[in-house]
N, C-alpha and C positions, 0 to 999 in steps of 0.2 A: 893811457889814463884821460878820460876826460875831468875837465874841469869850468866853470864860470866865474867872469866877471862880477864883479861885486853891483856893477848896473842891471844887469841879467839879473842877478837874485833880485834885487829890488821889484824887477816887472813880477817874477815869480810869485814875490810875495804881495802884490797888487790884490790876485783873484782869491775871490775867498776858498781856497779849497785846502781842507787840513797837511801839513807838511811834518816832516822830520827835520829840527836840527841839533846841529854840535854849536857849543857857544866854549867862551870863558866867561868867567863867573866875576867880578871885582876882586874878589880875593886868589884868584888864579886856578881857581879848579876849573875843570872842564863840565858841562854838561850838556846831557844826553837828552833833548827832548820829542819826544813821541807825540805823534799826532795832536800837533797844536795849531789853530788856526788864527792864521796873520789879522788883527784887526787892525790899529791907528799907527799910521806911519809919522813922528814929528822930523820934518826936514831940517829945522834949526837947531835941534840937539841933534841928531843924526839915531833917532831911535825908534823902534817898531814894537808896538806891543803887543801880545800874542795871548789865546787863552787857551789852558791846556784844557782838552775835551772831557779828560778821564775823571778829572777832579775839581775843574771851573774855577782856577785860580788863574788867576790873571800876572803876565810878567812884562817888565817892559825892559827890551834887550839891546844894545846899540847895534848896529848895523856892523861896525867895523869888528864887532868881536865877532861874531858869527863865522865860522869857517866851514860850515858841510852844510850842505841842504839837500834833501833825500840823496843822499849819499854822492854826491857829487862835489866835487873841493871848491868854496869861495877863492878867489884871490886879488886885490888890491887893484 
């Protein structure tokens, strides 16, 4: 099984191309976000903003909470 490091995941999120991500929410739920566009990255907070293309909603997610990008597991 292939896996990617968080630094490789960050590079994948720099390209303005839609991705599918799985992550943990604040309350511990798992979120599966399909077809989201990476927007702003905040180095100091360790967060990334994503725009959900189907609804137009913008979400801010901590990068350490993302555990899968495009079906590839992410490790720290």
